[in-house]
C-alpha positions in Angstrom: 18.1 6.9 -18.7 15.6 4.1 -19.1 16.4 0.9 -17.2 16.0 -2.5 -18.7 13.2 -3.5 -16.3 9.5 -4.1 -16.9 7.6 -3.1 -13.8 4.8 -5.3 -12.4 2.7 -4.3 -9.4 1.1 -7.5 -8.2 -2.1 -6.7 -6.2 -3.6 -10.2 -6.7 -1.2 -11.8 -4.2 -1.7 -9.4 -1.3 -3.2 -10.9 1.9 -4.2 -9.5 5.3 -6.8 -7.0 4.1 -8.2 -5.1 7.0 -11.9 -4.8 6.2 -12.4 -1.7 8.2 -10.8 0.3 5.4 -10.8 -2.2 2.5 -14.5 -3.2 2.4 -15.1 -0.9 -0.6 -11.5 -0.4 -1.9 -8.5 -2.6 -2.5 -5.5 -2.4 -0.2 -3.4 -0.5 -2.7 -6.0 2.3 -2.7 -6.0 2.9 1.1 -5.2 6.5 1.9 -1.9 7.1 3.7 0.2 10.0 5.0 -2.3 12.8 4.5 -2.5 12.9 0.7 -1.3 9.6 -0.8 -2.5 6.0 -1.5 -0.4 3.0 -0.7 0.2 2.2 -4.4 1.8 5.7 -4.9 4.9 4.6 -3.1 5.6 1.5 -5.2 4.6 3.3 -8.4 6.8 6.4 -7.6 9.7 4.1 -6.7 9.5 2.4 -10.1 9.3 5.7 -11.9 12.2 7.2 -10.0 14.2 4.1 -11.1 13.4 5.1 -14.7 11.1 2.1 -15.2 8.8 3.4 -18.0 6.6 0.4 -18.7 4.5 -0.7 -15.7 1.6 -3.1 -15.4 -0.8 -3.2 -12.4 -2.4 -6.6 -11.9 -5.6 -6.3 -9.9 -7.9 -8.7 -8.0 -11.0 -6.9 -6.7 -12.5 -3.6 -5.7 -10.2 -1.7 -8.1 -12.5 1.0 -9.4 -11.3 3.6 -6.9 -7.7 2.8 -7.6 -8.3 3.1 -11.4 -9.9 6.5 -10.7 -6.8 7.5 -8.7 -4.2 6.3 -11.3 -6.1 7.5 -14.4 -3.8 7.6 -17.4 -0.7 7.7 -15.2 -0.1 11.4 -16.0 1.1 12.4 -12.6 3.8 9.7 -12.8 4.8 10.6 -16.4 3.3 7.3 -17.6 0.7 8.6 -20.1 2.8 7.5 -23.1 2.3 6.2 -26.6 5.0 3.6 -26.1 5.0 1.8 -22.7 3.5 3.7 -19.8 0.9 2.5 -17.3 -1.4 -0.5 -17.8 -4.1 -1.8 -15.5 -5.2 -5.4 -15.9 -8.4 -7.0 -14.6 -8.3 -10.2 -12.7 -8.4 -13.7 -14.4 -11.5 -15.4 -13.1 -12.6 -18.9 -14.0 -15.7 -19.1 -16.2 -17.4 -21.8 -14.2 -17.4 -20.4 -10.6 -16.1 -16.9 -11.0 -13.1 -18.1 -8.9 -9.7 -16.5 -8.8 -7.1 -19.2 -8.7 -3.9 -17.2 -8.1 -1.6 -14.5 -9.3 0.0 -16.6 -12.0 -3.4 -16.9 -13.7 -3.4 -13.1 -13.9 0.1 -13.1 -15.5 -0.8 -15.9 -17.8 -4.0 -14.3 -19.1 -2.1 -11.1 -19.9 1.1 -12.8 -21.1 1.1 -10.6 -24.2 2.0 -7.7 -22.0 5.3 -9.4 -21.3 5.9 -10.8 -24.8 5.4 -7.4 -26.5 7.5 -5.4 -24.1 11.1 -4.5 -25.1 12.6 -4.9 -21.6 14.6 -8.0 -20.9 14.0 -8.2 -17.2 11.0 -8.0 -14.9 10.6 -6.7 -11.3 7.5 -7.8 -9.4 6.4 -6.0 -6.3 3.3 -5.5 -4.2 1.9 -2.2 -2.7 1.7 -2.7 1.0 5.4 -2.9 1.9 6.5 0.7 1.5 10.2 1.2 0.6 12.5 2.9 -1.7 14.4 -0.1 -3.1 17.0 0.8 -5.7 15.8 -1.5 -8.5 18.8 -0.5 -10.6 21.2 -1.8 -8.0 19.1 -5.0 -7.6 19.4 -5.6 -11.4 23.1 -4.9 -11.3 23.7 -7.4 -8.4 21.3 -9.9 -10.2 23.6 -9.9 -13.2 26.9 -9.9 -11.3 25.9 -12.9 -9.2 24.7 -14.8 -12.3 21.4 -15.4 -10.5 18.3 -16.8 -12.2 16.0 -15.1 -9.7 16.8 -12.4 -7.2 14.5 -11.7 -4.2 14.7 -8.6 -2.0 14.9 -9.0 1.7 15.6 -6.7 4.7 16.1 -6.9 8.4 13.4 -6.3 11.0 13.3 -6.5 14.8 9.6 -6.2 15.5 7.2 -9.1 15.2 5.1 -9.1 12.0 2.3 -11.6 11.4 2.3 -10.8 7.7 6.0 -11.1 7.0 7.8 -14.2 5.8 11.3 -15.1 7.3 13.9 -15.9 4.7 17.0 -18.2 5.0 20.3 -18.2 3.2 23.2 -20.5 2.4 26.6 -19.5 1.0 27.0 -16.3 -1.0 23.4 -15.1 -0.1 21.8 -18.0 -2.0 18.2 -18.4 -0.7 17.5 -21.8 0.9 14.0 -21.2 2.3 11.2 -18.7 2.5 8.9 -19.4 5.5 5.3 -19.0 6.2 3.8 -15.7 7.5 4.6 -15.0 11.1 8.0 -13.3 11.4 9.2 -13.3 15.0 12.0 -11.3 16.8 14.2 -14.4 16.7 14.1 -14.2 12.9 16.7 -11.9 11.4 15.5 -11.2 7.8 12.2 -11.2 6.0 11.2 -11.4 2.3 9.9 -8.1 0.9 7.8 -9.8 -1.8 10.0 -8.1 -4.5 11.5 -10.3 -7.3 13.8 -9.6 -10.3 14.4 -12.1 -13.1 14.7 -12.3 -16.8 11.4 -11.8 -18.7 11.9 -15.0 -20.8 12.5 -17.1 -17.6 9.5 -15.5 -15.9 7.2 -16.3 -18.8 8.5 -19.9 -19.1 8.1 -20.6 -15.4 4.5 -19.2 -15.5 3.7 -21.4 -18.5 5.2 -24.5 -16.8 3.3 -23.8 -13.5 0.0 -23.3 -15.3 0.5 -26.5 -17.2 0.9 -28.3 -13.8 -2.3 -26.6 -12.5 -0.3 -24.3 -10.1 -1.1 -20.7 -9.7 0.9 -19.2 -6.8 3.9 -16.9 -7.6 5.8 -17.6 -4.4 5.2 -21.4 -4.2 5.4 -22.2 -7.9 8.0 -19.8 -9.2 10.3 -19.2 -6.2 10.1 -22.0 -3.6 9.8 -24.8 -6.2 13.0 -23.5 -7.9 15.2 -23.2 -4.8 17.0 -26.5 -5.5 17.0 -26.1 -9.3 17.9 -22.5 -10.0 20.2 -19.9 -8.4 17.9 -17.8 -6.3 19.9 -14.9 -4.9 19.0 -12.6 -2.0 19.5 -8.8 -2.3 19.6 -6.9 1.0 17.7 -3.7 1.2 19.1 -1.5 4.0 16.6 1.4 3.9 13.4 1.9 5.8 10.5 -0.3 5.2 6.9 -0.1 6.5 4.6 -3.2 6.3 0.9 -2.4 6.3 -1.3 -5.4 6.6 -3.8 -4.8 9.4 -5.7 -2.0 11.1 -3.2 -1.9 13.9 -0.2 -1.8 11.6 -1.8 0.9 9.5 -2.4 3.1 12.6 1.1 2.5 14.0 2.9 3.1 10.7 0.9 6.3 10.2 1.6 7.6 13.7 5.3 7.0 13.2 5.3 9.7 10.4 4.7 12.2 13.2 8.0 11.1 14.7 9.8 11.9 11.4 10.2 8.2 10.7 9.0 6.2 7.7 9.8 5.1 4.2 8.5 8.5 2.9 11.7 10.1 4.1 13.7 7.9 1.6 11.9 9.5 -1.3 12.8 12.9 -2.8 9.2 13.1 -4.0 6.2 10.9 -3.8 3.9 11.3 -6.8 0.1 11.2 -6.5 -3.1 12.3 -8.2 -3.2 16.1 -8.2 -6.2 17.8 -6.7 -6.3 21.5 -6.8 -7.2 22.6 -3.2 -6.6 26.0 -1.6 -4.2 26.4 1.3 -5.3 25.3 4.8 -7.0 28.0 6.8 -5.9 28.3 10.4 -8.6 30.4 12.0 -8.6 32.3 15.3 -8.8 29.8 18.2 -7.1 26.9 16.3 -4.2 25.1 18.0 -2.2 22.6 16.0 0.6 20.5 17.7 2.7 17.8 16.1 0.3 17.0 13.3 0.4 16.4 9.6 -2.1 18.6 7.8 -2.8 18.5 4.1 -4.1 21.4 2.0 -7.7 22.6 1.8 -8.5 22.2 5.5 -10.4 24.6 7.7 -9.2 24.5 11.3 -10.7 26.3 14.3 -10.3 23.7 17.1 -7.4 21.8 18.6 -5.5 19.1 16.7 -2.8 17.2 18.5 -0.6 14.2 17.2 -2.9 13.6 14.3 -3.0 13.3 10.5 -5.6 15.4 8.6 -6.2 14.7 4.9 -7.3 17.2 2.3 -10.4 19.3 3.0 -10.9 18.3 6.7 -12.9 20.8 8.9 -12.4 21.0 12.6 -14.9 23.3 14.3 -14.6 25.7 17.2 -13.7 24.0 20.5 -13.5 20.6 18.8 -10.6 18.3 19.8 -8.8 15.9 17.6 -6.0 13.8 19.2 -4.0 10.8 18.1 -6.3 10.3 15.1 -6.3 9.9 11.4 -9.0 12.0 9.7 -9.5 11.3 6.0 -10.5 13.6 3.1 -13.4 16.0 3.6 -14.5 14.7 7.0 -16.0 17.3 9.3 -15.6 17.5 13.1 -18.2 19.9 14.3 -18.1 22.4 17.1 -17.3 20.8 20.5 -16.9 17.3 19.2 -14.1 15.1 20.5 -12.2 12.5 18.4 -9.4 10.5 20.1 -7.5 7.4 18.9 -9.7 7.0 15.9 -9.6 6.6 12.1 -12.3 8.4 10.2 -12.7 7.4 6.6 -13.6 9.8 3.8 -16.5 12.3 4.3 -17.5 11.4 7.8 -19.4 14.1 9.8 -19.0 14.1 13.6 -21.9 16.2 14.9 -21.7 18.6 17.8 -21.5 16.8 21.1 -20.3 13.6 19.6 -17.4 11.8 21.4 -15.4 9.1 19.6 -12.6 7.6 21.7 -10.6 4.4 21.1 -7.2 3.3 22.4 -3.7 3.2 20.9 -4.0 -0.6 20.6 -7.5 -0.6 19.2 -8.3 2.6 17.4 -12.0 3.1 16.5 -12.8 3.2 12.8 -15.8 5.1 11.4 -16.3 3.9 7.8 -16.8 6.1 4.8 -19.9 8.3 4.9 -22.0 9.4 2.0 -24.2 12.3 1.3 -26.8 12.6 4.1 -25.0 10.2 6.4 -23.8 11.6 9.8 -23.0 10.4 13.2 -26.0 11.7 15.2 -25.7 14.5 17.7 -25.3 13.4 21.3 -24.1 9.9 20.6 -20.9 8.6 22.2 -18.7 5.9 20.7 -15.9 4.6 22.9 -13.7 1.5 22.9 -15.8 -1.5 23.8 -19.0 -0.2 22.5 -20.5 -0.8 19.0 -18.5 1.0 16.3 -20.7 3.3 14.3 -20.5 2.4 10.6 -21.7 4.0 7.4 -21.0 1.3 4.8 -23.0 1.9 1.7 -21.5 2.6 -1.7 -17.9 2.2 -2.9 -14.6 4.0 -2.7 
């Protein structure tokens, strides 16, 4: 049954881009877990909560994400009424400057005004979780809140996360700056539910004051005026904001831990690939392998995306190898992240560390890592950085 929520995926407010993988794509389009993009998790979660009208508000480098999402067919969002909408950023005419996420919402305010839903849920793409938006809306109504924000508990430090404070009856009193420490108990998950009419009114008022930031102008500024309620999410959450966090959260999947386990299914763009071929001489241990791969060497504690080739006597260990990359015969890749379509030639050794994995950027036709070269932690990282993803 359709829920009375309008979905908003806010990409214009995300910070902490790690340029090693986001130089030519936005954060939402970063590949994850062998076959998905980060945005797949937020989009799937909304669809599985029966949210049938979803807007994606972009900022930059969104061509690859648009290609991935298409018409929204894989998420059952290719509809004549409602469905999936992708909105370009609102840039000032004078300096081509982006002022803030509220300018995005204000430019496309007709999306809100024409929708039939009475409530809005706003979320990002880089905090992976399976929040029950139906339950958030239920608690929002029962608590007579004006705004409900979602929070959860976290024990590990997180430079990206914002600590959140509460008064009586889970009323929010403060949302701090980024830099969540172990002494903090709860952090704001950058997910908000409120009525559509209130949302549009607060946006209009903020824009009239020359303010453009969702957190500062819509939430923080209202803490003493409106009832801002906190909803506790008790499931698994993964925060991906840096290269180190991306590598760590990916490797945790190999330990059967992660937000993906809270989903019955995660929807993504369908690509028709044949099954993976495990040829004589191949040895695979504790690895996540997508379809379409051709494996002849040894792969240990690694994640291989679609169409990866590992040649004879090649070794891949503690690494993330993205779509259609090739590890040729005898090559060694350890503690590394290889972007799409990278070719590691015979005799090449790429070796990073668990704290600083080496990244080889996306390759394009004719670009390879040359035979005999060695790239280890502390030396210059080899990049192929032409084109876009």
